CHARMM-style PDB file with segment names, atoms N, HN, CA, C and O in Angstrom:
ATOM      1  N   MET     1      27.914  -1.511 -18.768  1.00  0.00      PROA
ATOM      2  CA  MET     1      27.306  -0.238 -18.519  1.00  0.00      PROA
ATOM      3  C   MET     1      26.090  -0.447 -17.624  1.00  0.00      PROA
ATOM      4  O   MET     1      25.235  -1.288 -17.904  1.00  0.00      PROA
ATOM      5  N   LEU     2      26.024   0.313 -16.566  1.00  0.00      PROA
ATOM      6  HN  LEU     2      26.718   0.996 -16.338  1.00  0.00      PROA
ATOM      7  CA  LEU     2      24.879   0.245 -15.670  1.00  0.00      PROA
ATOM      8  C   LEU     2      23.824   1.236 -16.132  1.00  0.00      PROA
ATOM      9  O   LEU     2      24.125   2.395 -16.417  1.00  0.00      PROA
ATOM     10  N   MET     3      22.590   0.769 -16.204  1.00  0.00      PROA
ATOM     11  HN  MET     3      22.345  -0.172 -15.973  1.00  0.00      PROA
ATOM     12  CA  MET     3      21.488   1.635 -16.591  1.00  0.00      PROA
ATOM     13  C   MET     3      20.429   1.549 -15.514  1.00  0.00      PROA
ATOM     14  O   MET     3      20.218   0.491 -14.920  1.00  0.00      PROA
ATOM     15  N   ARG     4      19.772   2.654 -15.265  1.00  0.00      PROA
ATOM     16  HN  ARG     4      19.944   3.513 -15.747  1.00  0.00      PROA
ATOM     17  CA  ARG     4      18.706   2.617 -14.274  1.00  0.00      PROA
ATOM     18  C   ARG     4      17.497   1.909 -14.871  1.00  0.00      PROA
ATOM     19  O   ARG     4      17.282   1.928 -16.083  1.00  0.00      PROA
ATOM     20  N   GLU     5      16.727   1.295 -14.013  1.00  0.00      PROA
ATOM     21  HN  GLU     5      16.901   1.279 -13.029  1.00  0.00      PROA
ATOM     22  CA  GLU     5      15.539   0.577 -14.459  1.00  0.00      PROA
ATOM     23  C   GLU     5      14.513   1.569 -14.993  1.00  0.00      PROA
ATOM     24  O   GLU     5      14.248   2.585 -14.350  1.00  0.00      PROA
ATOM     25  N   PRO     6      13.930   1.291 -16.162  1.00  0.00      PROA
ATOM     26  CA  PRO     6      12.940   2.224 -16.715  1.00  0.00      PROA
ATOM     27  C   PRO     6      11.675   2.256 -15.867  1.00  0.00      PROA
ATOM     28  O   PRO     6      11.282   1.259 -15.260  1.00  0.00      PROA
ATOM     29  N   THR     7      11.064   3.402 -15.845  1.00  0.00      PROA
ATOM     30  HN  THR     7      11.383   4.211 -16.339  1.00  0.00      PROA
ATOM     31  CA  THR     7       9.802   3.572 -15.137  1.00  0.00      PROA
ATOM     32  C   THR     7       8.678   3.582 -16.162  1.00  0.00      PROA
ATOM     33  O   THR     7       8.712   4.345 -17.127  1.00  0.00      PROA
ATOM     34  N   ILE     8       7.685   2.732 -15.946  1.00  0.00      PROA
ATOM     35  HN  ILE     8       7.657   2.112 -15.162  1.00  0.00      PROA
ATOM     36  CA  ILE     8       6.544   2.650 -16.855  1.00  0.00      PROA
ATOM     37  C   ILE     8       5.280   2.768 -16.024  1.00  0.00      PROA
ATOM     38  O   ILE     8       5.057   2.003 -15.085  1.00  0.00      PROA
ATOM     39  N   GLU     9       4.458   3.743 -16.389  1.00  0.00      PROA
ATOM     40  HN  GLU     9       4.639   4.364 -17.151  1.00  0.00      PROA
ATOM     41  CA  GLU     9       3.198   3.947 -15.679  1.00  0.00      PROA
ATOM     42  C   GLU     9       2.217   2.823 -15.992  1.00  0.00      PROA
ATOM     43  O   GLU     9       2.233   2.261 -17.087  1.00  0.00      PROA
ATOM     44  N   GLY    10       1.376   2.506 -15.033  1.00  0.00      PROA
ATOM     45  HN  GLY    10       1.364   2.963 -14.144  1.00  0.00      PROA
ATOM     46  CA  GLY    10       0.349   1.491 -15.234  1.00  0.00      PROA
ATOM     47  C   GLY    10      -0.869   2.042 -15.959  1.00  0.00      PROA
ATOM     48  O   GLY    10      -1.002   3.255 -16.122  1.00  0.00      PROA
ATOM     49  N   PRO    11      -1.751   1.161 -16.390  1.00  0.00      PROA
ATOM     50  CA  PRO    11      -2.932   1.592 -17.145  1.00  0.00      PROA
ATOM     51  C   PRO    11      -3.955   2.294 -16.252  1.00  0.00      PROA
ATOM     52  O   PRO    11      -4.053   2.043 -15.051  1.00  0.00      PROA
ATOM     53  N   THR    12      -4.704   3.176 -16.889  1.00  0.00      PROA
ATOM     54  HN  THR    12      -4.624   3.380 -17.865  1.00  0.00      PROA
ATOM     55  CA  THR    12      -5.832   3.806 -16.205  1.00  0.00      PROA
ATOM     56  C   THR    12      -7.149   3.336 -16.806  1.00  0.00      PROA
ATOM     57  O   THR    12      -8.214   3.537 -16.222  1.00  0.00      PROA
ATOM     58  N   SER    13      -7.069   2.705 -17.982  1.00  0.00      PROA
ATOM     59  HN  SER    13      -6.204   2.542 -18.457  1.00  0.00      PROA
ATOM     60  CA  SER    13      -8.259   2.183 -18.657  1.00  0.00      PROA
ATOM     61  C   SER    13      -8.340   0.676 -18.468  1.00  0.00      PROA
ATOM     62  O   SER    13      -7.310   0.023 -18.299  1.00  0.00      PROA
ATOM     63  N   PRO    14      -9.552   0.106 -18.494  1.00  0.00      PROA
ATOM     64  CA  PRO    14      -9.684  -1.340 -18.355  1.00  0.00      PROA
ATOM     65  C   PRO    14      -9.145  -2.090 -19.577  1.00  0.00      PROA
ATOM     66  O   PRO    14      -9.247  -1.618 -20.709  1.00  0.00      PROA
ATOM     67  N   LYS    15      -8.580  -3.250 -19.322  1.00  0.00      PROA
ATOM     68  HN  LYS    15      -8.498  -3.634 -18.402  1.00  0.00      PROA
ATOM     69  CA  LYS    15      -8.082  -4.112 -20.393  1.00  0.00      PROA
ATOM     70  C   LYS    15      -9.229  -4.442 -21.343  1.00  0.00      PROA
ATOM     71  O   LYS    15     -10.365  -4.651 -20.918  1.00  0.00      PROA
ATOM     72  N   GLY    16      -8.911  -4.484 -22.628  1.00  0.00      PROA
ATOM     73  HN  GLY    16      -7.988  -4.314 -22.973  1.00  0.00      PROA
ATOM     74  CA  GLY    16      -9.923  -4.797 -23.633  1.00  0.00      PROA
ATOM     75  C   GLY    16     -10.538  -3.559 -24.263  1.00  0.00      PROA
ATOM     76  O   GLY    16     -11.255  -3.661 -25.258  1.00  0.00      PROA
ATOM     77  N   ARG    17     -10.267  -2.395 -23.696  1.00  0.00      PROA
ATOM     78  HN  ARG    17      -9.685  -2.312 -22.887  1.00  0.00      PROA
ATOM     79  CA  ARG    17     -10.785  -1.145 -24.247  1.00  0.00      PROA
ATOM     80  C   ARG    17      -9.736  -0.536 -25.176  1.00  0.00      PROA
ATOM     81  O   ARG    17      -8.541  -0.723 -24.942  1.00  0.00      PROA
ATOM     82  N   PRO    18     -10.144   0.188 -26.224  1.00  0.00      PROA
ATOM     83  CA  PRO    18      -9.161   0.811 -27.118  1.00  0.00      PROA
ATOM     84  C   PRO    18      -8.173   1.724 -26.387  1.00  0.00      PROA
ATOM     85  O   PRO    18      -6.997   1.782 -26.747  1.00  0.00      PROA
ATOM     86  N   ALA    19      -8.643   2.426 -25.377  1.00  0.00      PROA
ATOM     87  HN  ALA    19      -9.598   2.378 -25.084  1.00  0.00      PROA
ATOM     88  CA  ALA    19      -7.761   3.332 -24.640  1.00  0.00      PROA
ATOM     89  C   ALA    19      -6.647   2.572 -23.923  1.00  0.00      PROA
ATOM     90  O   ALA    19      -5.554   3.110 -23.745  1.00  0.00      PROA
ATOM     91  N   TYR    20      -6.901   1.350 -23.514  1.00  0.00      PROA
ATOM     92  HN  TYR    20      -7.789   0.913 -23.658  1.00  0.00      PROA
ATOM     93  CA  TYR    20      -5.900   0.531 -22.822  1.00  0.00      PROA
ATOM     94  C   TYR    20      -4.701   0.302 -23.736  1.00  0.00      PROA
ATOM     95  O   TYR    20      -3.555   0.509 -23.337  1.00  0.00      PROA
ATOM     96  N   ASP    21      -4.977  -0.127 -24.969  1.00  0.00      PROA
ATOM     97  HN  ASP    21      -5.908  -0.295 -25.293  1.00  0.00      PROA
ATOM     98  CA  ASP    21      -3.903  -0.358 -25.935  1.00  0.00      PROA
ATOM     99  C   ASP    21      -3.169   0.939 -26.263  1.00  0.00      PROA
ATOM    100  O   ASP    21      -1.942   0.953 -26.365  1.00  0.00      PROA
ATOM    101  N   ARG    22      -3.910   2.015 -26.426  1.00  0.00      PROA
ATOM    102  HN  ARG    22      -4.906   2.004 -26.343  1.00  0.00      PROA
ATOM    103  CA  ARG    22      -3.316   3.311 -26.742  1.00  0.00      PROA
ATOM    104  C   ARG    22      -2.397   3.776 -25.605  1.00  0.00      PROA
ATOM    105  O   ARG    22      -1.294   4.263 -25.857  1.00  0.00      PROA
ATOM    106  N   GLU    23      -2.847   3.628 -24.368  1.00  0.00      PROA
ATOM    107  HN  GLU    23      -3.743   3.232 -24.163  1.00  0.00      PROA
ATOM    108  CA  GLU    23      -2.019   4.009 -23.215  1.00  0.00      PROA
ATOM    109  C   GLU    23      -0.725   3.205 -23.176  1.00  0.00      PROA
ATOM    110  O   GLU    23       0.352   3.754 -22.945  1.00  0.00      PROA
ATOM    111  N   CYS    24      -0.840   1.915 -23.401  1.00  0.00      PROA
ATOM    112  HN  CYS    24      -1.715   1.469 -23.589  1.00  0.00      PROA
ATOM    113  CA  CYS    24       0.351   1.058 -23.382  1.00  0.00      PROA
ATOM    114  C   CYS    24       1.340   1.507 -24.457  1.00  0.00      PROA
ATOM    115  O   CYS    24       2.538   1.623 -24.202  1.00  0.00      PROA
ATOM    116  N   ARG    25       0.826   1.755 -25.653  1.00  0.00      PROA
ATOM    117  HN  ARG    25      -0.147   1.660 -25.861  1.00  0.00      PROA
ATOM    118  CA  ARG    25       1.685   2.199 -26.753  1.00  0.00      PROA
ATOM    119  C   ARG    25       2.406   3.495 -26.379  1.00  0.00      PROA
ATOM    120  O   ARG    25       3.601   3.636 -26.640  1.00  0.00      PROA
ATOM    121  N   GLU    26       1.695   4.431 -25.776  1.00  0.00      PROA
ATOM    122  HN  GLU    26       0.725   4.316 -25.564  1.00  0.00      PROA
ATOM    123  CA  GLU    26       2.293   5.725 -25.467  1.00  0.00      PROA
ATOM    124  C   GLU    26       3.292   5.669 -24.310  1.00  0.00      PROA
ATOM    125  O   GLU    26       4.253   6.438 -24.305  1.00  0.00      PROA
ATOM    126  N   VAL    27       3.097   4.788 -23.339  1.00  0.00      PROA
ATOM    127  HN  VAL    27       2.317   4.162 -23.344  1.00  0.00      PROA
ATOM    128  CA  VAL    27       4.092   4.698 -22.263  1.00  0.00      PROA
ATOM    129  C   VAL    27       5.343   3.943 -22.716  1.00  0.00      PROA
ATOM    130  O   VAL    27       6.428   4.153 -22.174  1.00  0.00      PROA
ATOM    131  N   LEU    28       5.191   3.067 -23.709  1.00  0.00      PROA
ATOM    132  HN  LEU    28       4.309   2.896 -24.150  1.00  0.00      PROA
ATOM    133  CA  LEU    28       6.351   2.327 -24.207  1.00  0.00      PROA
ATOM    134  C   LEU    28       7.138   3.100 -25.267  1.00  0.00      PROA
ATOM    135  O   LEU    28       8.335   2.871 -25.438  1.00  0.00      PROA
ATOM    136  N   ARG    29       6.471   4.017 -25.982  1.00  0.00      PROA
ATOM    137  HN  ARG    29       5.498   4.204 -25.844  1.00  0.00      PROA
ATOM    138  CA  ARG    29       7.098   4.738 -27.090  1.00  0.00      PROA
ATOM    139  C   ARG    29       8.428   5.405 -26.726  1.00  0.00      PROA
ATOM    140  O   ARG    29       9.403   5.200 -27.449  1.00  0.00      PROA
ATOM    141  N   PRO    30       8.525   6.187 -25.653  1.00  0.00      PROA
ATOM    142  CA  PRO    30       9.812   6.834 -25.371  1.00  0.00      PROA
ATOM    143  C   PRO    30      10.934   5.845 -25.061  1.00  0.00      PROA
ATOM    144  O   PRO    30      12.101   6.126 -25.336  1.00  0.00      PROA
ATOM    145  N   HSD    31      10.591   4.702 -24.497  1.00  0.00      PROA
ATOM    146  HN  HSD    31       9.643   4.475 -24.274  1.00  0.00      PROA
ATOM    147  CA  HSD    31      11.609   3.688 -24.197  1.00  0.00      PROA
ATOM    148  C   HSD    31      12.109   3.039 -25.489  1.00  0.00      PROA
ATOM    149  O   HSD    31      13.302   2.771 -25.637  1.00  0.00      PROA
ATOM    150  N   LEU    32      11.200   2.791 -26.409  1.00  0.00      PROA
ATOM    151  HN  LEU    32      10.231   3.008 -26.289  1.00  0.00      PROA
ATOM    152  CA  LEU    32      11.585   2.232 -27.706  1.00  0.00      PROA
ATOM    153  C   LEU    32      12.471   3.225 -28.461  1.00  0.00      PROA
ATOM    154  O   LEU    32      13.503   2.847 -29.016  1.00  0.00      PROA
ATOM    155  N   GLU    33      12.063   4.489 -28.477  1.00  0.00      PROA
ATOM    156  HN  GLU    33      11.225   4.796 -28.027  1.00  0.00      PROA
ATOM    157  CA  GLU    33      12.858   5.511 -29.156  1.00  0.00      PROA
ATOM    158  C   GLU    33      14.243   5.631 -28.528  1.00  0.00      PROA
ATOM    159  O   GLU    33      15.235   5.813 -29.233  1.00  0.00      PROA
ATOM    160  N   ALA    34      14.307   5.528 -27.205  1.00  0.00      PROA
ATOM    161  HN  ALA    34      13.501   5.380 -26.632  1.00  0.00      PROA
ATOM    162  CA  ALA    34      15.604   5.607 -26.518  1.00  0.00      PROA
ATOM    163  C   ALA    34      16.491   4.421 -26.884  1.00  0.00      PROA
ATOM    164  O   ALA    34      17.696   4.588 -27.070  1.00  0.00      PROA
ATOM    165  N   LEU    35      15.910   3.227 -26.991  1.00  0.00      PROA
ATOM    166  HN  LEU    35      14.931   3.091 -26.841  1.00  0.00      PROA
ATOM    167  CA  LEU    35      16.698   2.043 -27.382  1.00  0.00      PROA
ATOM    168  C   LEU    35      17.249   2.189 -28.789  1.00  0.00      PROA
ATOM    169  O   LEU    35      18.406   1.858 -29.046  1.00  0.00      PROA
ATOM    170  N   ILE    36      16.418   2.687 -29.703  1.00  0.00      PROA
ATOM    171  HN  ILE    36      15.478   2.956 -29.494  1.00  0.00      PROA
ATOM    172  CA  ILE    36      16.879   2.879 -31.083  1.00  0.00      PROA
ATOM    173  C   ILE    36      17.981   3.933 -31.122  1.00  0.00      PROA
ATOM    174  O   ILE    36      18.959   3.782 -31.853  1.00  0.00      PROA
ATOM    175  N   GLU    37      17.829   4.989 -30.347  1.00  0.00      PROA
ATOM    176  HN  GLU    37      17.034   5.112 -29.753  1.00  0.00      PROA
ATOM    177  CA  GLU    37      18.857   6.025 -30.300  1.00  0.00      PROA
ATOM    178  C   GLU    37      20.168   5.474 -29.741  1.00  0.00      PROA
ATOM    179  O   GLU    37      21.239   5.763 -30.275  1.00  0.00      PROA
ATOM    180  N   LEU    38      20.090   4.685 -28.675  1.00  0.00      PROA
ATOM    181  HN  LEU    38      19.220   4.450 -28.241  1.00  0.00      PROA
ATOM    182  CA  LEU    38      21.300   4.070 -28.115  1.00  0.00      PROA
ATOM    183  C   LEU    38      21.977   3.156 -29.140  1.00  0.00      PROA
ATOM    184  O   LEU    38      23.201   3.164 -29.274  1.00  0.00      PROA
ATOM    185  N   ALA    39      21.183   2.382 -29.849  1.00  0.00      PROA
ATOM    186  HN  ALA    39      20.189   2.376 -29.740  1.00  0.00      PROA
ATOM    187  CA  ALA    39      21.739   1.466 -30.847  1.00  0.00      PROA
ATOM    188  C   ALA    39      22.427   2.229 -31.978  1.00  0.00      PROA
ATOM    189  O   ALA    39      23.511   1.843 -32.416  1.00  0.00      PROA
ATOM    190  N   THR    40      21.803   3.308 -32.451  1.00  0.00      PROA
ATOM    191  HN  THR    40      20.922   3.621 -32.096  1.00  0.00      PROA
ATOM    192  CA  THR    40      22.418   4.068 -33.546  1.00  0.00      PROA
ATOM    193  C   THR    40      23.679   4.797 -33.076  1.00  0.00      PROA
ATOM    194  O   THR    40      24.643   4.918 -33.832  1.00  0.00      PROA
ATOM    195  N   LYS    41      23.673   5.278 -31.839  1.00  0.00      PROA
ATOM    196  HN  LYS    41      22.889   5.179 -31.225  1.00  0.00      PROA
ATOM    197  CA  LYS    41      24.887   5.912 -31.307  1.00  0.00      PROA
ATOM    198  C   LYS    41      26.017   4.905 -31.176  1.00  0.00      PROA
ATOM    199  O   LYS    41      27.189   5.270 -31.273  1.00  0.00      PROA
ATOM    200  N   ALA    42      25.675   3.638 -30.957  1.00  0.00      PROA
ATOM    201  HN  ALA    42      24.723   3.341 -30.879  1.00  0.00      PROA
ATOM    202  CA  ALA    42      26.686   2.581 -30.844  1.00  0.00      PROA
ATOM    203  C   ALA    42      27.174   2.104 -32.206  1.00  0.00      PROA
ATOM    204  O   ALA    42      28.117   1.317 -32.291  1.00  0.00      PROA
ATOM    205  N   GLY    43      26.527   2.585 -33.284  1.00  0.00      PROA
ATOM    206  HN  GLY    43      25.761   3.224 -33.215  1.00  0.00      PROA
ATOM    207  CA  GLY    43      26.989   2.225 -34.617  1.00  0.00      PROA
ATOM    208  C   GLY    43      26.063   1.325 -35.407  1.00  0.00      PROA
ATOM    209  O   GLY    43      26.352   1.006 -36.560  1.00  0.00      PROA
ATOM    210  N   TRP    44      24.944   0.902 -34.807  1.00  0.00      PROA
ATOM    211  HN  TRP    44      24.709   1.161 -33.870  1.00  0.00      PROA
ATOM    212  CA  TRP    44      23.995   0.063 -35.527  1.00  0.00      PROA
ATOM    213  C   TRP    44      23.141   0.915 -36.450  1.00  0.00      PROA
ATOM    214  O   TRP    44      22.836   2.066 -36.139  1.00  0.00      PROA
ATOM    215  N   ASP    45      22.758   0.354 -37.576  1.00  0.00      PROA
ATOM    216  HN  ASP    45      23.005  -0.582 -37.829  1.00  0.00      PROA
ATOM    217  CA  ASP    45      21.860   1.020 -38.512  1.00  0.00      PROA
ATOM    218  C   ASP    45      20.474   1.134 -37.870  1.00  0.00      PROA
ATOM    219  O   ASP    45      19.991   0.181 -37.259  1.00  0.00      PROA
ATOM    220  N   CYS    46      19.847   2.281 -38.008  1.00  0.00      PROA
ATOM    221  HN  CYS    46      20.239   3.055 -38.505  1.00  0.00      PROA
ATOM    222  CA  CYS    46      18.549   2.548 -37.386  1.00  0.00      PROA
ATOM    223  C   CYS    46      17.486   1.536 -37.826  1.00  0.00      PROA
ATOM    224  O   CYS    46      16.723   1.036 -36.999  1.00  0.00      PROA
ATOM    225  N   THR    47      17.439   1.238 -39.113  1.00  0.00      PROA
ATOM    226  HN  THR    47      18.059   1.644 -39.785  1.00  0.00      PROA
ATOM    227  CA  THR    47      16.441   0.290 -39.624  1.00  0.00      PROA
ATOM    228  C   THR    47      16.680  -1.106 -39.073  1.00  0.00      PROA
ATOM    229  O   THR    47      15.732  -1.801 -38.710  1.00  0.00      PROA
ATOM    230  N   THR    48      17.932  -1.520 -39.010  1.00  0.00      PROA
ATOM    231  HN  THR    48      18.702  -0.955 -39.306  1.00  0.00      PROA
ATOM    232  CA  THR    48      18.253  -2.835 -38.462  1.00  0.00      PROA
ATOM    233  C   THR    48      17.871  -2.908 -36.991  1.00  0.00      PROA
ATOM    234  O   THR    48      17.286  -3.897 -36.548  1.00  0.00      PROA
ATOM    235  N   ALA    49      18.197  -1.874 -36.237  1.00  0.00      PROA
ATOM    236  HN  ALA    49      18.672  -1.071 -36.597  1.00  0.00      PROA
ATOM    237  CA  ALA    49      17.855  -1.856 -34.816  1.00  0.00      PROA
ATOM    238  C   ALA    49      16.347  -1.940 -34.624  1.00  0.00      PROA
ATOM    239  O   ALA    49      15.873  -2.692 -33.773  1.00  0.00      PROA
ATOM    240  N   ALA    50      15.587  -1.176 -35.408  1.00  0.00      PROA
ATOM    241  HN  ALA    50      15.972  -0.565 -36.099  1.00  0.00      PROA
ATOM    242  CA  ALA    50      14.124  -1.207 -35.304  1.00  0.00      PROA
ATOM    243  C   ALA    50      13.585  -2.591 -35.674  1.00  0.00      PROA
ATOM    244  O   ALA    50      12.684  -3.106 -35.012  1.00  0.00      PROA
ATOM    245  N   TYR    51      14.132  -3.185 -36.720  1.00  0.00      PROA
ATOM    246  HN  TYR    51      14.864  -2.767 -37.258  1.00  0.00      PROA
ATOM    247  CA  TYR    51      13.696  -4.510 -37.139  1.00  0.00      PROA
ATOM    248  C   TYR    51      13.971  -5.549 -36.048  1.00  0.00      PROA
ATOM    249  O   TYR    51      13.124  -6.396 -35.764  1.00  0.00      PROA
ATOM    250  N   MET    52      15.145  -5.483 -35.445  1.00  0.00      PROA
ATOM    251  HN  MET    52      15.834  -4.796 -35.675  1.00  0.00      PROA
ATOM    252  CA  MET    52      15.486  -6.448 -34.401  1.00  0.00      PROA
ATOM    253  C   MET    52      14.601  -6.270 -33.171  1.00  0.00      PROA
ATOM    254  O   MET    52      14.260  -7.254 -32.515  1.00  0.00      PROA
ATOM    255  N   LEU    53      14.227  -5.042 -32.849  1.00  0.00      PROA
ATOM    256  HN  LEU    53      14.505  -4.242 -33.382  1.00  0.00      PROA
ATOM    257  CA  LEU    53      13.299  -4.817 -31.746  1.00  0.00      PROA
ATOM    258  C   LEU    53      11.929  -5.414 -32.063  1.00  0.00      PROA
ATOM    259  O   LEU    53      11.275  -5.978 -31.186  1.00  0.00      PROA
ATOM    260  N   MET    54      11.498  -5.287 -33.322  1.00  0.00      PROA
ATOM    261  HN  MET    54      12.030  -4.830 -34.034  1.00  0.00      PROA
ATOM    262  CA  MET    54      10.227  -5.924 -33.718  1.00  0.00      PROA
ATOM    263  C   MET    54      10.328  -7.438 -33.582  1.00  0.00      PROA
ATOM    264  O   MET    54       9.402  -8.085 -33.094  1.00  0.00      PROA
ATOM    265  N   TYR    55      11.458  -8.003 -34.015  1.00  0.00      PROA
ATOM    266  HN  TYR    55      12.211  -7.478 -34.411  1.00  0.00      PROA
ATOM    267  CA  TYR    55      11.662  -9.447 -33.913  1.00  0.00      PROA
ATOM    268  C   TYR    55      11.621  -9.890 -32.447  1.00  0.00      PROA
ATOM    269  O   TYR    55      10.939 -10.853 -32.096  1.00  0.00      PROA
ATOM    270  N   LEU    56      12.354  -9.180 -31.608  1.00  0.00      PROA
ATOM    271  HN  LEU    56      12.908  -8.397 -31.892  1.00  0.00      PROA
ATOM    272  CA  LEU    56      12.380  -9.532 -30.186  1.00  0.00      PROA
ATOM    273  C   LEU    56      11.000  -9.407 -29.556  1.00  0.00      PROA
ATOM    274  O   LEU    56      10.604 -10.244 -28.745  1.00  0.00      PROA
ATOM    275  N   ALA    57      10.273  -8.369 -29.926  1.00  0.00      PROA
ATOM    276  HN  ALA    57      10.594  -7.689 -30.585  1.00  0.00      PROA
ATOM    277  CA  ALA    57       8.917  -8.190 -29.392  1.00  0.00      PROA
ATOM    278  C   ALA    57       7.994  -9.316 -29.852  1.00  0.00      PROA
ATOM    279  O   ALA    57       7.159  -9.790 -29.081  1.00  0.00      PROA
ATOM    280  N   ALA    58       8.140  -9.740 -31.092  1.00  0.00      PROA
ATOM    281  HN  ALA    58       8.818  -9.355 -31.718  1.00  0.00      PROA
ATOM    282  CA  ALA    58       7.291 -10.806 -31.621  1.00  0.00      PROA
ATOM    283  C   ALA    58       7.574 -12.154 -30.967  1.00  0.00      PROA
ATOM    284  O   ALA    58       6.670 -12.978 -30.824  1.00  0.00      PROA
ATOM    285  N   THR    59       8.815 -12.380 -30.573  1.00  0.00      PROA
ATOM    286  HN  THR    59       9.550 -11.711 -30.689  1.00  0.00      PROA
ATOM    287  CA  THR    59       9.164 -13.674 -29.978  1.00  0.00      PROA
ATOM    288  C   THR    59       9.104 -13.664 -28.453  1.00  0.00      PROA
ATOM    289  O   THR    59       9.195 -14.722 -27.830  1.00  0.00      PROA
ATOM    290  N   ALA    60       8.954 -12.499 -27.847  1.00  0.00      PROA
ATOM    291  HN  ALA    60       8.881 -11.640 -28.353  1.00  0.00      PROA
ATOM    292  CA  ALA    60       8.955 -12.402 -26.384  1.00  0.00      PROA
ATOM    293  C   ALA    60       7.836 -13.219 -25.727  1.00  0.00      PROA
ATOM    294  O   ALA    60       8.115 -13.927 -24.759  1.00  0.00      PROA
ATOM    295  N   PRO    61       6.582 -13.159 -26.202  1.00  0.00      PROA
ATOM    296  CA  PRO    61       5.537 -13.962 -25.536  1.00  0.00      PROA
ATOM    297  C   PRO    61       5.837 -15.460 -25.574  1.00  0.00      PROA
ATOM    298  O   PRO    61       5.564 -16.168 -24.604  1.00  0.00      PROA
ATOM    299  N   LYS    62       6.386 -15.941 -26.664  1.00  0.00      PROA
ATOM    300  HN  LYS    62       6.607 -15.365 -27.452  1.00  0.00      PROA
ATOM    301  CA  LYS    62       6.719 -17.357 -26.793  1.00  0.00      PROA
ATOM    302  C   LYS    62       7.822 -17.738 -25.807  1.00  0.00      PROA
ATOM    303  O   LYS    62       7.753 -18.792 -25.176  1.00  0.00      PROA
ATOM    304  N   GLN    63       8.833 -16.888 -25.673  1.00  0.00      PROA
ATOM    305  HN  GLN    63       8.889 -16.031 -26.186  1.00  0.00      PROA
ATOM    306  CA  GLN    63       9.945 -17.148 -24.763  1.00  0.00      PROA
ATOM    307  C   GLN    63       9.475 -17.094 -23.303  1.00  0.00      PROA
ATOM    308  O   GLN    63       9.923 -17.883 -22.472  1.00  0.00      PROA
ATOM    309  N   ALA    64       8.584 -16.174 -23.006  1.00  0.00      PROA
ATOM    310  HN  ALA    64       8.220 -15.533 -23.681  1.00  0.00      PROA
ATOM    311  CA  ALA    64       8.074 -16.065 -21.641  1.00  0.00      PROA
ATOM    312  C   ALA    64       7.267 -17.312 -21.251  1.00  0.00      PROA
ATOM    313  O   ALA    64       7.293 -17.737 -20.096  1.00  0.00      PROA
ATOM    314  N   ALA    65       6.560 -17.885 -22.209  1.00  0.00      PROA
ATOM    315  HN  ALA    65       6.538 -17.540 -23.148  1.00  0.00      PROA
ATOM    316  CA  ALA    65       5.739 -19.063 -21.932  1.00  0.00      PROA
ATOM    317  C   ALA    65       6.587 -20.304 -21.642  1.00  0.00      PROA
ATOM    318  O   ALA    65       6.159 -21.203 -20.919  1.00  0.00      PROA
ATOM    319  N   THR    66       7.799 -20.341 -22.217  1.00  0.00      PROA
ATOM    320  HN  THR    66       8.146 -19.610 -22.805  1.00  0.00      PROA
ATOM    321  CA  THR    66       8.661 -21.504 -22.011  1.00  0.00      PROA
ATOM    322  C   THR    66       9.607 -21.334 -20.833  1.00  0.00      PROA
ATOM    323  O   THR    66      10.292 -22.279 -20.442  1.00  0.00      PROA
ATOM    324  N   ALA    67       9.647 -20.152 -20.274  1.00  0.00      PROA
ATOM    325  HN  ALA    67       9.091 -19.384 -20.591  1.00  0.00      PROA
ATOM    326  CA  ALA    67      10.578 -19.890 -19.150  1.00  0.00      PROA
ATOM    327  C   ALA    67      10.033 -20.441 -17.849  1.00  0.00      PROA
ATOM    328  OT1 ALA    67      10.676 -20.314 -16.807  1.00  0.00      PROA
TER     329      ALA     67
END
């Protein structure tokens, strides 16, 4: 299945400020919700899909460092 590349807006607040983290969370939220929706439509349990996304997010920095 071909999917278009997601569009994510860049930050408007400086790194290290509370607003920076909040902005990042809000621009990523719809993409996360869309992934969970796609997974549940494909037959995966919503809780399992959310848990696996948390797992992947937790291991992503480690994998990026070794790449």
